[in-house]
PLY file of the C-alpha trace (Angstrom):
ply
format ascii 1.0
element vertex 201
property float x
property float y
property float z
element edge 200
property int vertex1
property int vertex2
end_header
99.63 108.73 92.95
97.33 107.34 95.25
94.78 109.99 97.52
94.06 108.73 101.16
91.64 111.27 102.36
90.66 111.35 106.04
87.57 112.85 106.94
86.83 114.93 109.82
86.26 118.56 110.89
89.00 121.40 111.43
90.13 122.86 114.73
90.65 121.90 118.44
87.23 121.77 118.97
86.54 118.64 117.16
89.90 117.00 117.33
88.39 114.01 119.53
85.09 113.67 117.88
83.92 110.24 116.71
83.29 112.01 113.49
86.96 112.78 113.29
88.20 108.98 113.31
88.90 109.60 109.61
91.68 112.27 110.57
93.00 109.97 113.08
93.53 107.47 110.58
95.63 109.31 108.34
97.39 111.09 111.14
98.74 107.49 112.33
99.49 106.53 108.51
101.85 109.83 108.33
103.47 109.10 111.76
103.99 105.17 110.58
105.54 105.86 107.12
107.61 108.89 108.25
105.65 111.77 106.03
107.02 115.34 105.58
105.37 117.71 107.74
101.71 118.74 107.15
100.84 121.62 105.09
98.24 123.79 103.70
97.18 122.48 100.63
93.87 121.78 98.57
91.72 123.63 101.16
93.24 121.11 103.88
96.52 119.85 105.44
98.48 117.54 102.78
101.57 115.66 102.99
103.07 112.84 100.91
104.60 109.48 101.93
105.77 106.49 99.95
103.62 103.50 101.00
104.52 99.59 99.98
106.42 101.31 96.94
103.40 103.67 95.78
103.30 107.48 96.30
100.32 108.50 98.57
98.90 111.65 99.37
97.48 112.01 102.45
94.56 114.80 102.81
92.82 116.28 105.76
90.04 118.64 104.36
89.54 121.90 106.34
86.16 122.75 104.67
84.32 121.32 107.48
82.64 117.63 107.01
79.61 118.78 104.59
82.14 120.15 102.13
84.71 117.51 102.00
84.52 117.56 98.27
85.80 120.47 97.58
89.16 119.31 99.03
89.36 116.01 97.58
88.16 117.32 94.23
91.09 119.97 94.23
93.60 117.28 94.91
92.25 115.13 92.55
92.42 117.23 89.45
95.98 118.73 90.42
97.43 115.18 90.76
95.11 113.84 87.84
94.14 110.92 90.39
91.79 108.57 88.63
88.86 107.98 91.45
89.73 104.16 91.38
92.94 105.32 93.31
91.17 107.59 95.82
90.67 106.23 99.57
88.47 108.13 102.12
88.85 106.99 105.74
85.73 107.89 107.64
83.38 107.06 110.69
80.68 104.30 110.10
77.27 104.14 112.16
76.32 101.12 110.47
79.58 99.22 111.63
79.89 97.95 115.23
82.91 99.93 117.28
86.60 98.74 116.26
85.23 97.35 113.01
86.59 97.99 109.42
85.28 97.63 105.82
86.26 98.48 102.72
84.15 98.93 99.57
84.17 100.58 96.27
80.93 102.89 95.21
77.86 102.27 96.93
75.55 104.70 98.69
76.51 107.52 101.57
74.47 106.22 104.03
73.55 109.71 105.39
76.98 110.39 105.67
77.64 114.29 104.50
81.09 114.02 103.78
80.72 110.97 101.45
77.87 113.21 100.00
79.96 115.97 98.93
82.78 114.04 97.51
80.41 111.92 95.51
78.58 115.24 94.05
81.93 116.96 92.95
84.24 113.78 92.33
81.87 110.73 91.35
80.77 107.59 93.26
83.18 104.84 92.37
85.83 106.03 95.06
86.96 103.52 97.92
85.31 104.09 101.25
87.58 102.76 104.37
84.49 102.65 106.95
85.62 102.85 110.16
82.70 101.46 112.70
82.07 103.91 115.55
78.70 102.12 116.46
75.15 103.83 116.64
73.76 105.43 119.24
70.35 103.52 118.95
67.89 106.42 118.08
68.42 108.39 115.00
67.54 111.69 117.12
70.87 111.34 118.82
73.11 110.77 116.16
74.19 114.50 115.69
75.45 114.67 119.19
76.58 111.17 119.07
79.31 111.96 116.21
80.16 115.30 117.45
81.00 114.06 120.80
84.31 112.96 121.77
85.28 109.05 122.08
85.16 108.04 125.75
88.05 106.99 127.95
86.91 103.53 127.34
87.03 103.96 123.68
90.46 105.55 123.44
92.50 102.30 123.24
90.33 100.75 120.36
90.63 103.71 118.07
94.20 103.99 118.73
94.62 100.32 117.87
92.58 100.70 114.87
94.10 103.58 113.28
97.69 101.92 113.93
96.28 98.75 112.32
95.27 101.00 109.30
98.89 102.34 108.98
100.68 98.97 109.46
98.87 97.56 106.35
98.60 100.63 104.52
100.48 99.06 101.82
97.85 96.45 101.08
95.36 99.34 100.55
97.86 101.35 98.43
98.55 98.60 96.25
94.59 97.92 95.68
94.58 94.92 97.83
91.36 95.66 99.45
90.29 92.35 100.87
93.53 91.74 102.13
93.99 95.20 104.13
90.53 94.57 105.39
91.47 90.95 107.06
94.76 92.00 108.12
93.23 95.02 109.98
90.56 92.54 111.28
92.87 90.33 112.66
95.02 92.79 114.18
91.96 94.04 116.12
91.25 90.37 116.95
94.60 89.81 118.34
94.41 93.02 120.66
91.16 91.65 122.11
88.72 93.66 120.19
86.54 91.11 118.45
83.79 92.30 120.18
83.39 96.16 121.62
80.19 97.14 122.90
78.66 100.17 121.94
78.32 102.97 124.46
75.85 102.53 127.33
75.61 98.43 126.56
76.57 96.31 129.49
0 1
1 2
2 3
3 4
4 5
5 6
6 7
7 8
8 9
9 10
10 11
11 12
12 13
13 14
14 15
15 16
16 17
17 18
18 19
19 20
20 21
21 22
22 23
23 24
24 25
25 26
26 27
27 28
28 29
29 30
30 31
31 32
32 33
33 34
34 35
35 36
36 37
37 38
38 39
39 40
40 41
41 42
42 43
43 44
44 45
45 46
46 47
47 48
48 49
49 50
50 51
51 52
52 53
53 54
54 55
55 56
56 57
57 58
58 59
59 60
60 61
61 62
62 63
63 64
64 65
65 66
66 67
67 68
68 69
69 70
70 71
71 72
72 73
73 74
74 75
75 76
76 77
77 78
78 79
79 80
80 81
81 82
82 83
83 84
84 85
85 86
86 87
87 88
88 89
89 90
90 91
91 92
92 93
93 94
94 95
95 96
96 97
97 98
98 99
99 100
100 101
101 102
102 103
103 104
104 105
105 106
106 107
107 108
108 109
109 110
110 111
111 112
112 113
113 114
114 115
115 116
116 117
117 118
118 119
119 120
120 121
121 122
122 123
123 124
124 125
125 126
126 127
127 128
128 129
129 130
130 131
131 132
132 133
133 134
134 135
135 136
136 137
137 138
138 139
139 140
140 141
141 142
142 143
143 144
144 145
145 146
146 147
147 148
148 149
149 150
150 151
151 152
152 153
153 154
154 155
155 156
156 157
157 158
158 159
159 160
160 161
161 162
162 163
163 164
164 165
165 166
166 167
167 168
168 169
169 170
170 171
171 172
172 173
173 174
174 175
175 176
176 177
177 178
178 179
179 180
180 181
181 182
182 183
183 184
184 185
185 186
186 187
187 188
188 189
189 190
190 191
191 192
192 193
193 194
194 195
195 196
196 197
197 198
198 199
199 200
């Protein structure tokens, strides 16, 4: 059993926020792989899918972002999932919009969801870093991540989440570099090689 956790905040108020791109990614994986209906489990919404022959638990914590680790730890303990088989999809300020990188371990770069997971589960899980760009000023970050993606951003967000779903079997199989490369090529092919940050011309 693998665990794919998408990070976000629960409720319709936050649904379209940049901070919720992790939720959007696991939703896309659920749709693409014919998941069972989401149901309340592990302090969140969970469903199971088979991806590339691997059983995968998809999880959207409903603990609010800064307590994400509570839900992830509960699911991990219940299924006895090794930390190496946990992948966390999250927004990444330090990556340009529409870019994706995968890494195991490392710092949390001020991300409260990652900080909570690291505190309760350990550090050596897989981070699927989904670039949303940086507003340019640290003082603007809080408002930036808790605002919705703009209309001009909606298409690349949808394409990035779909690319994650299309190539999720590689991630489930532990082929991180191949997954990252396939997503990159998919985004290039859809014309998202260079997406400007909000406000740039």
